[in-house]
C-alpha positions in Angstrom: 19.2 1.8 13.7 17.6 4.0 16.3 20.2 5.7 18.9 18.6 7.4 22.0 20.9 10.2 22.4 20.5 12.2 25.7 16.9 10.2 25.6 15.9 11.7 22.4 14.3 9.8 19.3 16.8 9.5 16.7 16.3 7.4 13.7 19.1 6.5 11.4 18.0 4.8 8.2 19.6 4.1 4.7 17.2 4.2 1.8 17.2 2.8 -1.6 18.6 4.7 -4.8 18.0 4.2 -8.5 19.9 4.6 -11.9 20.2 6.3 -15.0 21.3 4.8 -18.3 23.8 7.8 -19.3 27.5 7.6 -19.3 27.9 10.2 -16.8 25.3 9.3 -14.3 25.8 12.9 -12.3 24.6 14.8 -14.9 21.2 12.9 -14.3 21.2 13.8 -10.5 19.4 17.0 -9.9 22.3 19.3 -8.2 22.0 19.4 -4.6 21.2 23.1 -4.5 18.2 23.0 -7.3 14.6 23.0 -6.9 13.5 19.7 -8.7 9.8 20.0 -9.4 9.6 23.1 -7.4 11.0 21.9 -4.1 14.2 22.1 -2.4 16.1 19.0 -1.6 15.7 19.7 2.1 11.6 20.1 1.5 11.8 16.6 -0.6 13.7 15.4 2.6 10.7 16.1 5.0 8.1 14.7 2.3 10.1 11.6 2.6 9.8 11.4 6.3 6.3 12.5 6.4 5.6 9.4 3.9 7.6 6.6 5.6 6.0 7.5 8.9 2.4 7.5 7.3 2.9 3.8 6.4 1.7 1.0 8.9 4.5 -1.3 10.7 2.5 -4.2 11.7 4.4 -7.0 14.2 6.0 -9.3 13.9 7.5 -8.5 10.7 6.7 -4.8 10.6 5.1 -5.0 7.2 3.6 -3.3 5.0 6.4 -0.4 5.8 8.8 -0.9 2.9 11.6 -0.3 5.3 11.3 -3.8 5.8 10.5 -5.7 2.6 13.4 -8.0 0.4 13.0 -9.4 -2.8 10.2 -8.5 -5.2 8.5 -5.5 -3.9 5.9 -3.0 -5.2 7.6 0.5 -5.5 4.2 1.5 -6.4 2.9 1.4 -2.7 1.5 4.4 -1.4 3.3 6.6 -3.7 -0.2 8.5 -4.6 -0.3 9.8 -0.6 3.0 12.1 -1.0 3.0 15.8 -2.2 4.6 15.8 -5.7 3.8 11.9 -6.5 3.1 12.9 -10.1 6.4 13.3 -10.8 8.3 11.5 -8.0 8.5 8.2 -6.4 10.5 7.6 -3.3 12.6 4.8 -2.3 13.5 3.1 1.0 16.1 0.9 2.2 16.5 -0.5 5.6 16.8 0.6 9.1 20.4 -1.2 9.5 22.1 -4.2 7.5 21.3 -5.3 3.9 18.5 -5.5 1.6 18.5 -6.8 -2.2 14.9 -5.8 -3.9 13.7 -5.8 -7.5 10.5 -3.6 -8.5 9.1 -2.3 -11.5 8.2 1.4 -12.0 6.8 3.3 -15.0 9.0 5.3 -17.3 8.8 9.1 -16.9 9.0 8.9 -13.0 11.9 10.5 -11.1 13.1 9.0 -7.9 14.0 10.5 -4.5 15.7 8.3 -1.8 18.2 8.8 0.8 21.7 7.2 1.0 21.7 7.7 4.8 19.6 10.1 6.7 18.5 10.6 10.1 15.7 12.4 12.3 15.1 13.5 15.9 12.1 14.1 17.7 10.5 13.9 21.3 8.9 10.6 21.4 10.1 9.0 24.2 11.8 5.5 24.5 14.7 3.8 25.2 16.7 0.6 25.3 14.0 -0.8 27.4 11.1 0.4 25.6 8.6 3.4 26.2 9.0 6.2 28.0 7.5 9.7 28.8 8.3 12.3 25.8 11.3 14.5 25.9 11.3 18.1 25.7 14.3 19.4 23.7 14.0 22.1 21.6 14.9 22.6 17.6 18.6 23.2 18.0 19.0 20.7 20.0 17.5 18.1 18.0 19.2 19.5 15.1 22.5 18.8 16.8 21.4 15.2 17.4 20.9 14.3 13.8 23.7 16.3 12.7 26.1 14.4 14.9 24.6 11.1 13.3 25.0 12.2 9.9 28.2 13.7 10.3 29.8 10.2 11.4 29.0 8.2 8.2 30.4 8.2 4.5 27.6 7.8 2.3 28.4 6.0 -1.4 26.6 5.0 -4.4 27.0 3.3 -7.8 24.5 3.2 -10.8 24.9 0.6 -13.2 28.4 0.1 -11.4 29.2 3.7 -11.9 30.2 5.5 -8.9 28.3 8.6 -7.8 31.1 11.1 -7.7 31.3 13.3 -3.9 28.2 11.9 -3.1 28.5 13.7 0.2 27.6 16.9 -1.4 23.9 15.8 -1.6 23.2 16.7 2.1 19.9 18.0 3.0 18.6 19.2 6.3 14.8 20.3 7.4 13.6 21.6 10.5 11.4 22.1 12.3 8.4 20.2 10.6 6.0 17.5 11.3 4.0 14.3 10.2 1.2 12.0 11.0 1.7 8.5 11.8 -1.3 6.0 12.1 -3.1 5.4 15.6 -2.2 1.7 15.7 0.7 -0.1 14.1 3.1 3.2 13.3 6.4 3.0 13.0 7.5 4.0 16.5 6.2 0.4 17.8 9.5 -1.2 16.0 11.6 0.6 18.7 9.2 0.0 21.5 7.5 3.4 21.7 3.9 4.0 22.3 2.3 6.5 20.4 -0.3 7.3 21.2 0.4 6.7 24.5 2.8 7.1 27.1 6.0 7.9 24.6 3.6 11.0 22.9 0.0 12.1 23.3 -1.2 12.0 19.7 -0.8 11.0 16.2 0.9 14.3 15.1 4.7 14.4 15.8 6.2 18.0 16.2 8.9 19.1 16.1 11.1 17.0 13.9 14.6 17.6 12.9 16.2 15.5 9.8 19.5 15.7 8.0 20.7 13.4 5.5 22.4 12.7 2.3 19.6 12.3 -0.9 19.4 12.1 -4.4 16.9 13.3 -6.8 17.4 11.2 -9.9 15.7 12.0 -13.3 13.4 9.7 -14.8 15.4 6.1 -15.8 15.7 5.1 -19.6 13.5 2.0 -20.1 15.0 -1.2 -19.2 17.1 -3.1 -16.6 19.2 -1.0 -14.0 21.2 -2.3 -10.9 22.2 -0.2 -8.1 24.1 -0.6 -5.0 24.5 2.0 -2.1 25.1 2.5 1.5 27.2 4.0 4.2 30.0 3.4 6.3 30.6 4.7 10.0 33.8 6.7 9.7 35.1 4.7 12.9 33.9 1.3 11.1 31.6 0.4 13.7 28.8 -0.4 10.9 28.3 -0.3 7.5 24.9 -0.5 5.5 24.8 -2.3 1.9 21.6 -2.3 -0.4 21.3 -3.7 -4.0 18.4 -2.5 -6.0 17.1 -4.0 -9.2 15.0 -1.9 -11.2 12.8 -2.6 -14.4 11.6 0.5 -15.8 8.4 0.0 -18.7 8.5 1.8 -21.7 5.7 4.0 -22.6 4.4 1.0 -24.8 4.7 -1.5 -22.0 2.2 0.6 -19.9 -0.7 1.2 -22.5 
């Protein structure tokens, strides 16, 4: 769901998470202050945003951007384009509502995903469509996303086992930037024209991001069922997603 706050562009998303075949699932989640594979949670969150915005969203169904997929999906799609993909794959959720997906991934792959996240930038649009860019400074953009993320309670279960203290896995990053496709980019979903009246080129900067994320160590071969989501503190909305993962063993990949 995109919320223009004082006409700033803020995209609030939920994204999918995965599971591990351990009795204590929290032991397989990198601590929020750690640097898994050489980067902090904050840095991984910026990489996630750059990746999701790099993928086209073609009307009317906005595919192939994975935010709009359902059912059986290809989790390998465009993974090789983000930094750190030799160790980590990104998973995604939906902009709003629910989704249920099934996919296969190779053994030995860690997973990074947001339970709920938001970004703010100066691309111009409102409920009526494209507008000229805004000119908010970075602290103001940070305030917009902080307010959005403060307003929700994240939750996740891995093979029916709740992730304890999910709100402790919060990551923030600003300023950073990313590049979008020249045509059929994600901003079109919200009626913005990029490049065009909403923003003059394909490089978006500055961006501020905030959210709740998990970095899960490689899953054991086999099947895993994950449910995750977030609920507004005032009860005005909730997100609920189920993800079915099949992790191939090394022998299956030969």
